[in-house]
C-alpha positions as CSV (number, residue, x, y, z in Angstrom):
1,M,116.1,101.2,114.8
2,L,113.0,101.8,112.7
3,N,112.5,101.1,109.0
4,L,109.3,101.8,107.1
5,D,108.5,98.2,106.5
6,R,108.5,97.3,110.2
7,F,106.7,100.5,111.0
8,L,103.9,99.6,108.6
9,K,103.5,96.2,110.0
10,A,104.1,96.7,113.7
11,T,102.6,100.0,114.5
12,F,99.8,101.5,112.6
13,Y,98.8,99.3,109.8
14,L,96.8,97.3,112.2
15,L,93.3,99.0,112.4
16,L,91.2,97.3,115.0
17,L,87.4,97.5,114.7
18,T,84.7,95.8,116.8
19,G,82.7,94.4,113.9
20,M,82.4,96.3,110.6
21,T,80.1,97.0,107.7
22,Y,81.2,99.2,104.9
23,S,80.1,101.3,102.0
24,T,82.4,102.1,99.1
25,Q,83.1,104.5,96.3
26,A,86.3,104.9,94.2
27,Q,89.3,104.6,96.6
28,T,87.1,105.2,99.6
29,K,85.7,102.8,102.2
30,V,83.6,103.5,105.3
31,F,83.7,101.0,108.2
32,K,81.0,101.1,110.9
33,E,81.1,99.4,114.3
34,V,78.2,97.0,114.5
35,G,78.7,94.8,117.6
36,D,81.0,93.1,120.1
37,D,80.5,89.6,118.9
38,I,82.4,90.1,115.7
39,S,85.9,91.5,115.5
40,S,88.0,92.5,112.5
41,Q,91.6,93.3,112.0
42,M,92.9,95.2,109.0
43,A,96.4,94.5,107.7
44,T,98.5,95.7,104.8
45,I,99.6,93.3,102.0
46,L,103.2,94.0,101.2
47,Q,105.4,93.0,98.3
48,D,109.1,94.0,98.2
49,G,108.4,96.4,101.0
50,K,105.7,98.2,99.1
51,L,102.0,98.2,99.8
52,V,99.9,96.3,97.1
53,G,96.7,95.8,98.9
54,Y,94.7,95.3,102.2
55,L,93.3,92.4,104.0
56,A,90.5,92.3,106.6
57,F,90.7,89.3,108.9
58,T,87.3,88.8,110.6
59,T,86.6,86.5,113.5
60,L,83.0,85.3,113.2
61,E,81.0,83.0,115.5
62,K,82.2,79.9,117.2
63,A,82.1,76.7,115.2
64,S,82.7,74.3,118.1
65,A,84.2,74.3,121.6
66,D,87.7,74.6,120.1
67,S,87.3,76.2,116.7
68,L,85.9,79.4,115.1
69,H,84.7,80.6,111.8
70,Y,86.9,83.1,110.1
71,R,86.7,85.3,107.0
72,L,89.5,86.9,104.9
73,S,88.4,89.9,102.8
74,I,91.0,90.8,100.2
75,M,91.2,94.3,98.7
76,D,93.5,95.9,96.2
77,E,95.6,99.0,96.7
78,N,92.6,101.2,95.9
79,L,90.4,99.4,98.5
80,N,88.4,97.6,95.8
81,D,87.2,94.2,96.9
82,I,88.9,91.3,95.2
83,G,87.4,88.3,97.0
84,K,86.6,86.6,100.3
85,V,87.7,83.3,101.9
86,D,85.7,81.6,104.7
87,F,87.4,78.9,106.7
88,R,87.3,77.2,110.1
89,Q,90.3,76.8,112.4
90,E,91.4,76.9,116.1
91,N,92.1,80.3,117.8
92,L,94.2,82.4,115.4
93,I,96.1,85.6,115.9
94,L,97.2,87.2,112.6
95,K,100.7,88.5,112.6
96,E,102.0,89.2,109.1
97,V,100.8,89.2,105.5
98,S,102.9,89.2,102.3
99,F,102.4,88.7,98.5
100,E,104.4,87.0,95.8
101,G,103.4,85.4,92.4
102,D,99.7,86.0,92.9
103,I,99.8,84.1,96.2
104,L,99.1,85.6,99.6
105,C,101.1,84.2,102.6
106,L,99.6,84.8,106.0
107,A,101.4,84.0,109.3
108,Y,99.4,83.4,112.4
109,V,100.0,82.2,116.0
110,K,97.6,79.3,116.5
111,S,96.9,78.3,120.1
112,N,94.3,76.6,122.2
113,I,95.6,78.6,125.2
114,V,96.6,82.1,124.1
115,G,93.6,84.5,124.1
116,K,91.4,81.9,125.9
117,E,89.6,82.8,129.2
118,F,90.1,80.8,132.3
119,R,88.1,80.8,135.6
120,N,91.1,80.7,137.8
121,G,94.7,79.5,138.0
122,R,93.7,75.9,138.7
123,D,91.6,75.9,135.5
124,F,94.5,77.3,133.5
125,R,97.0,74.8,134.8
126,R,94.6,71.9,134.1
127,Q,94.1,72.9,130.5
128,T,97.8,73.7,129.8
129,S,98.6,70.0,130.1
130,D,97.2,69.7,126.5
131,A,98.6,73.1,125.3
132,K,99.4,73.6,121.6
133,T,101.0,76.7,120.2
134,V,102.2,76.8,116.6
135,L,103.3,79.1,113.8
136,F,100.4,78.6,111.3
137,T,101.1,79.6,107.7
138,Q,98.3,79.8,105.1
139,F,98.8,80.3,101.4
140,V,95.8,81.8,99.5
141,S,95.3,82.4,95.8
142,L,93.7,85.6,94.6
143,S,90.7,83.5,93.4
144,G,90.0,82.7,97.1
145,K,91.4,79.2,97.3
146,I,93.5,78.0,100.2
147,I,96.2,76.1,98.4
148,A,98.4,75.0,101.5
149,T,98.8,75.3,105.2
150,N,101.7,74.5,107.5
151,N,102.2,74.1,111.3
152,V,105.5,74.7,113.1
153,K,105.6,74.1,116.8
154,L,106.5,77.1,119.0
155,D,108.3,76.6,122.3
156,V,106.6,79.3,124.4
157,K,106.2,79.7,128.1
158,L,102.5,80.0,128.7
159,E,101.2,82.4,131.4
160,T,98.1,84.4,132.2
161,E,97.1,88.0,132.5
162,L,94.0,89.7,133.9
163,G,91.2,90.3,131.4
164,A,90.3,93.9,130.8
165,N,86.9,95.7,131.4
166,A,85.7,93.3,134.1
167,P,84.2,94.3,137.5
168,F,86.6,94.3,140.4
169,G,87.1,90.8,141.8
170,R,85.5,89.2,138.8
171,A,88.3,89.6,136.2
172,K,89.0,86.4,134.4
173,L,92.4,85.1,133.5
174,I,93.5,85.3,129.8
175,G,96.0,82.9,128.4
176,N,99.2,84.5,127.0
177,G,102.6,83.5,125.7
178,K,105.3,85.7,124.2
179,L,107.8,85.0,121.6
180,K,111.4,86.2,122.2
181,Q,111.6,87.4,118.6
182,Q,108.4,88.4,116.9
183,I,107.3,86.8,113.6
184,Q,108.6,88.6,110.5
185,L,107.5,87.7,107.0
186,R,108.9,89.0,103.7
187,N,108.4,87.9,100.1
188,I,111.4,86.6,98.1
189,S,111.1,88.0,94.5
190,G,110.4,85.2,92.0
191,K,110.7,82.4,94.6
192,G,108.4,82.6,97.7
193,F,108.5,83.8,101.2
194,A,110.9,84.0,104.2
195,I,109.7,83.8,107.8
196,F,111.7,84.5,110.9
197,Y,110.8,84.1,114.6
198,G,112.4,83.3,117.9
199,D,110.8,81.2,120.7
200,D,112.2,80.1,124.1
201,N,114.7,77.6,122.5
202,K,115.7,78.8,119.1
203,N,115.7,81.5,116.4
204,N,114.3,80.0,113.3
205,L,114.4,81.0,109.6
206,L,112.1,79.3,107.1
207,V,111.7,79.6,103.4
208,Y,108.6,78.5,101.5
209,N,107.8,78.5,97.8
210,T,104.6,80.0,96.4
211,K,103.0,76.5,96.6
212,G,103.3,76.6,100.3
213,I,106.1,73.9,100.3
214,L,108.9,74.3,102.9
215,I,112.2,74.6,100.9
216,W,114.4,74.8,103.9
217,Q,114.7,76.0,107.5
218,K,117.7,77.0,109.5
219,Q,118.3,77.8,113.1
220,V,120.1,81.1,113.5
221,K,122.8,80.4,116.2
222,E,123.7,84.0,116.7
223,E,122.7,85.3,120.2
224,A,121.1,88.8,119.8
225,T,118.5,90.9,121.5
226,D,116.7,91.8,118.3
227,F,116.6,90.8,114.6
228,T,115.3,92.6,111.5
229,L,114.5,90.5,108.4
230,L,115.2,91.9,104.9
231,T,115.0,90.2,101.5
232,S,116.7,91.5,98.4
233,G,116.5,89.6,95.2
234,P,117.6,86.0,95.9
235,E,119.1,87.0,99.3
236,I,117.9,86.9,102.8
237,D,119.5,89.1,105.4
238,L,119.1,89.5,109.2
239,L,120.3,92.6,111.0
240,A,121.2,91.4,114.5
241,K,121.5,93.7,117.5
242,K,123.8,92.3,120.2
243,D,124.7,93.5,123.6
244,E,128.0,95.3,123.7
245,E,129.8,98.1,125.6
246,M,128.1,100.8,123.6
247,K,124.4,100.4,124.3
248,E,123.1,101.6,120.9
249,G,125.7,99.7,119.0
250,G,126.4,96.0,118.6
251,Y,125.0,95.5,115.1
252,E,126.0,92.9,112.5
253,I,124.4,91.6,109.3
254,L,123.9,87.9,108.6
255,G,123.2,86.9,105.0
256,Y,121.8,83.7,103.4
257,N,121.5,82.3,99.9
258,T,117.8,81.4,99.3
259,N,118.7,78.5,97.0
260,D,120.6,76.4,99.5
261,S,120.6,78.3,102.8
262,T,124.4,78.8,102.7
263,D,125.8,81.6,104.8
264,Y,127.4,84.8,103.4
265,P,130.3,86.4,105.3
266,K,129.1,88.2,108.5
267,F,129.5,92.0,108.4
268,L,130.1,93.9,111.6
269,L,128.9,97.5,111.7
270,K,131.9,99.6,112.7
271,D,133.6,102.6,111.2
272,Q,137.3,102.6,110.2
273,N,138.3,103.6,113.7
274,G,136.4,100.8,115.3
275,N,133.6,103.0,116.6
276,S,130.2,101.4,117.0
277,L,127.3,102.4,114.8
278,K,123.6,103.1,115.7
279,V,121.3,101.9,113.0
280,L,118.3,104.1,112.0
281,A,117.5,102.6,108.6
282,Y,117.9,99.1,107.1
283,D,116.2,98.7,103.8
284,N,116.6,98.3,100.1
285,D,117.8,101.2,98.0
286,P,114.9,102.7,96.0
287,V,117.0,102.8,92.8
288,T,119.3,99.8,92.9
289,G,117.1,97.5,95.1
290,K,120.2,96.5,97.0
291,P,120.4,96.7,100.8
292,F,121.7,99.7,102.6
293,V,122.1,100.7,106.3
294,S,122.4,104.2,107.7
295,G,122.5,105.9,111.1
296,M,124.7,107.5,113.6
297,I,128.4,107.1,114.5
298,I,128.6,106.6,118.2
299,D,131.2,108.6,120.2
300,P,133.4,106.2,122.2
301,R,133.5,108.5,125.2
302,H,130.0,110.0,125.5
303,G,128.1,107.5,123.4
304,N,126.4,105.7,126.3
305,H,124.8,109.0,127.5
306,F,122.1,109.8,124.9
307,L,118.7,109.9,126.7
308,S,118.5,113.6,127.8
309,G,119.0,117.1,126.4
310,N,122.1,117.5,128.6
311,N,123.5,114.3,127.1
312,L,123.1,115.7,123.6
313,R,125.1,118.8,124.7
314,H,128.1,116.6,125.3
315,G,128.1,115.0,121.9
316,P,127.0,111.3,122.0
317,Y,127.5,111.0,118.2
318,D,130.4,111.9,116.0
319,G,128.5,112.0,112.7
320,V,126.4,110.0,110.3
321,F,127.0,107.0,108.0
322,T,125.6,105.1,105.0
323,I,126.8,101.7,103.9
324,N,125.6,100.3,100.5
325,F,125.8,96.5,99.9
326,N,126.1,95.6,96.2
327,G,127.5,92.2,97.1
328,H,129.6,90.5,99.8
329,G,133.1,91.2,98.6
330,K,135.0,94.2,99.9
331,K,134.8,95.9,96.5
332,D,131.0,95.5,96.6
333,I,130.5,97.3,99.9
334,H,130.7,101.1,99.8
335,S,130.7,103.1,103.0
336,S,130.3,106.8,103.6
337,F,131.3,108.1,107.1
338,S,130.7,111.8,107.6
339,Y,132.0,113.4,110.8
340,W,131.5,116.6,112.7
341,A,133.3,115.6,115.9
342,D,136.6,116.4,114.2
343,G,135.6,120.0,113.7
344,S,135.6,119.8,109.9
345,Q,132.0,121.1,109.4
346,T,131.1,124.7,109.4
347,F,127.3,124.4,110.1
348,V,127.6,122.1,113.1
349,D,130.2,122.1,115.9
350,N,132.1,119.1,117.2
351,H,129.4,118.3,119.8
352,G,126.6,118.2,117.3
353,Y,125.3,121.7,117.9
354,F,123.8,123.2,114.7
355,Q,124.9,126.8,114.5
356,D,122.2,128.6,112.4
357,P,119.0,127.2,114.0
358,H,120.8,127.1,117.4
359,L,119.7,123.6,118.1
360,Y,121.0,120.2,118.9
361,A,119.7,117.3,116.8
362,N,117.9,114.3,118.3
363,V,118.1,112.2,115.1
364,E,115.2,109.6,114.8
365,R,114.8,108.6,111.2
366,S,116.9,108.0,108.1
367,F,116.0,107.1,104.4
368,K,117.4,107.2,100.9
369,D,116.0,109.2,98.0
370,F,116.0,108.5,94.2
371,N,119.2,110.6,93.7
372,G,121.4,108.5,96.0
373,N,121.3,110.9,99.0
374,T,120.7,109.7,102.5
375,W,118.5,111.9,104.7
376,F,118.4,112.1,108.5
377,A,115.3,113.6,110.2
378,A,115.8,115.0,113.7
379,D,113.8,116.8,116.4
380,G,115.7,120.0,117.1
381,V,116.4,120.4,120.8
382,K,116.7,123.9,122.2
383,R,118.7,124.7,125.4
384,R,117.8,127.6,127.8
385,F,119.8,128.7,130.8
386,R,118.0,128.7,134.2
387,W,118.7,132.2,135.3
388,G,115.8,132.1,137.8
389,G,117.0,129.0,139.5
390,L,120.5,130.4,139.7
391,C,119.3,133.7,141.1
392,W,117.0,132.2,143.7
393,G,119.6,129.7,144.7
394,T,122.1,132.5,145.3
395,I,119.8,134.8,147.2
396,L,118.2,132.2,149.5
397,S,121.2,130.1,150.2
398,P,122.5,128.9,152.5
399,F,120.4,130.2,155.4
400,I,116.8,129.8,154.1
401,L,116.9,126.8,151.8
402,P,119.8,124.7,150.5
403,P,120.9,125.6,146.9
404,F,120.2,122.1,145.5
405,L,116.4,122.8,145.8
406,Y,116.8,125.5,143.1
407,V,119.6,124.2,140.9
408,G,119.4,120.4,141.6
409,G,117.8,119.9,138.2
410,G,120.8,121.5,136.4
411,L,121.4,125.0,135.1
412,H,119.8,124.3,131.7
413,R,116.4,123.2,130.5
414,Y,115.7,121.7,127.1
415,A,112.7,121.7,124.7
416,F,111.9,120.4,121.3
417,K,111.6,122.9,118.5
418,D,112.1,122.8,114.7
419,V,112.5,119.6,112.6
420,L,116.0,119.4,111.2
421,L,116.8,117.6,107.9
422,I,120.4,116.6,107.4
423,K,121.5,115.4,103.9
424,Q,124.5,113.2,103.1
425,D,125.2,113.1,99.4
426,P,126.6,110.1,97.5
427,A,130.1,111.5,98.0
428,G,129.7,111.7,101.8
429,K,129.3,115.5,102.0
430,I,126.8,116.5,104.7
431,S,124.7,119.6,105.0
432,L,121.8,121.0,106.9
433,A,119.2,121.0,104.1
434,N,116.4,122.6,106.1
435,A,115.0,123.5,109.5
436,I,111.2,123.1,109.3
437,P,109.7,125.6,111.7
438,E,107.7,124.2,114.7
439,K,106.5,125.7,117.9
440,T,108.8,125.4,120.9
441,G,107.6,122.6,123.3
442,I,107.6,122.5,127.1
443,Y,111.0,123.0,128.7
444,Q,112.2,120.0,130.7
445,F,115.0,119.5,133.3
446,C,118.4,118.6,131.9
447,S,118.3,115.0,132.9
448,Y,114.7,114.3,131.7
449,P,114.6,111.6,129.0
450,L,113.8,113.0,125.6
451,F,111.7,110.1,124.5
452,V,109.2,110.6,127.2
453,V,108.2,114.0,125.8
454,D,109.0,113.4,122.1
455,P,106.3,115.3,120.2
456,R,106.8,113.8,116.8
457,S,107.3,110.6,114.7
458,Y,108.4,110.3,111.1
459,Y,107.9,108.0,108.2
460,T,108.6,108.4,104.5
461,L,106.6,108.0,101.2
462,A,107.7,108.1,97.6
463,N,106.3,108.7,94.2
464,P,108.5,106.7,91.7
465,E,106.8,108.3,88.7
466,T,108.1,111.8,89.6
467,H,111.1,110.5,91.6
468,S,109.7,112.6,94.5
469,D,110.3,111.7,98.2
470,Y,108.0,112.8,101.0
471,M,108.4,112.8,104.8
472,V,105.3,112.7,107.1
473,I,105.8,114.6,110.3
474,D,103.3,113.2,112.7
475,S,102.6,115.3,115.9
476,D,99.8,115.6,118.4
477,R,98.2,118.7,116.8
478,K,98.7,118.2,113.1
479,I,100.3,116.0,110.3
480,D,102.6,117.7,107.9
481,I,103.5,116.1,104.5
482,Y,106.9,117.5,103.6
483,N,108.1,117.3,100.0
484,V,111.8,116.5,100.4
485,T,112.5,117.0,96.7
486,Q,110.9,120.4,96.5
487,N,112.0,121.4,100.1
488,K,108.5,122.5,101.2
489,I,105.4,121.5,103.1
490,A,103.0,119.9,100.5
491,R,100.1,119.5,102.8
492,S,99.1,120.1,106.5
493,I,96.2,118.2,108.1
494,P,94.8,118.9,111.6
495,R,94.6,115.9,114.0
496,K,91.0,116.7,115.0
497,D,88.0,118.2,113.2
498,G,85.1,118.4,115.6
499,S,84.3,114.8,116.7
500,T,86.6,113.4,114.0
501,T,90.1,112.2,114.6
502,I,92.4,112.1,111.5
503,N,95.4,110.0,110.7
504,V,97.5,109.9,107.6
505,L,98.9,106.5,106.8
506,P,101.2,105.2,104.0
507,A,99.4,103.7,101.0
508,K,100.4,102.6,97.5
509,E,103.3,104.5,95.9
510,G,102.5,108.1,95.2
511,Y,99.5,108.2,97.5
512,V,98.5,108.4,101.2
513,M,95.6,106.9,103.1
514,V,93.6,109.4,105.2
515,S,91.8,107.7,108.1
516,E,88.9,109.7,109.7
517,Y,87.4,108.2,112.8
518,N,84.1,109.8,113.8
519,K,83.5,109.1,117.5
520,R,79.9,110.2,117.5
521,E,78.9,108.0,114.6
522,K,81.4,105.3,115.4
523,T,82.6,105.1,111.8
524,T,86.1,105.0,110.2
525,R,86.4,106.5,106.7
526,L,89.5,105.4,104.7
527,S,90.4,107.2,101.5
528,I,93.3,106.9,99.2
529,E,94.5,110.3,98.1
530,A,97.3,111.4,95.7
531,L,100.3,113.1,97.1
């Protein structure tokens, strides 16, 4: 499951540069690599899931044997400088940034072991006797004053890994330690911040006010393989993914009142027939601000076979769903389950084969628009019969070569083709809104996992002033910005232009950030451009 907020934080909103200087003009900033002794990390500042600014976290020189000098450079949503904060602390790894009530909350892992170099295993074991690893939170005003800090001990098994870029036989050991659940940080509107993490012994939920004072913390007793944190008004929710018979199912939603940490009733994600649901989106509705969840209805017979093109042919999914949460009572929860497995749809058969584009749908992304519709973006998968393999297998068997050498990979091959957009309206009616033309990819054997050769990824943007929704189709060759409202490609940008590599990143509402990295000049140019 991938929602935009987690995508922003966990994938590409971290821009790593080895040192930087910059020059600016309106909504443009150029970063230049200047050396290996200074490192900077750029992160987004989010409020209510929306981008409101940027922060550069720079590691400067060592202050002492066990501490370093750091600098926070705060920028607004147009890349204009707001202020800087210099401070000294032990080794820090920035994880998350959020904003509420003119206060920045930053969540780090602070450790005297993680990221540190060791001569050998004996040196590592000697120093781990005094190991300290904590969740370090920092609360900073826009005027550049650190108003509060907090330390929460993390129970993490410390280990080592080989350092990179070292001559053979001379690689040093680097201290490491992994949380079972990564740190997640969200603002609570009008109140403060919620932080969730899981270490070796517990899953912990903490709530701070904007003064940096801990209001309450609570151990989440539910056993799950993954959690997704969401805040909506005065409510905190966790989407928990548990192990169950259906591998892509096992979801439930846990809710908490921010005032006193009391639990709301747990909500299991199943349809009315008891079928498991695969979650593709878990976010707040762009109009109501209330939580919703959407995704695929898992077929109880074929639902555990979903990795390959041949699996898609047998129908691992029965349809799509959207569940809107306006409260916690039954009357406050509105569900739309739209099926094709029952043969009720004319544009798609009961196995999920879309008739007009002649494609199966490998659905990867879901989102809601300003009109209450839920959208599902899919890579179209094309099937082709292996006539050559069948003919050669027939002609040369059984005396020359055994048939399995020709048809052992199956009688069909599969390739990615067009992008399919499926729309579910507020009444639950589904339709194929568009098939966006794309070149046919390389054909793979029937059992080859689709994710290995997946050519595209998706994320969404919005312009609330015009109530327009956009979907960015990110592929190896180009980046298409598709206007969902107008049903057309608004802009297409090549991935490479000479020595420059181009990326398109989400920015403030109604805009995109265009990142241009010039390999020859070792510069990264960031510009905020209107959709």
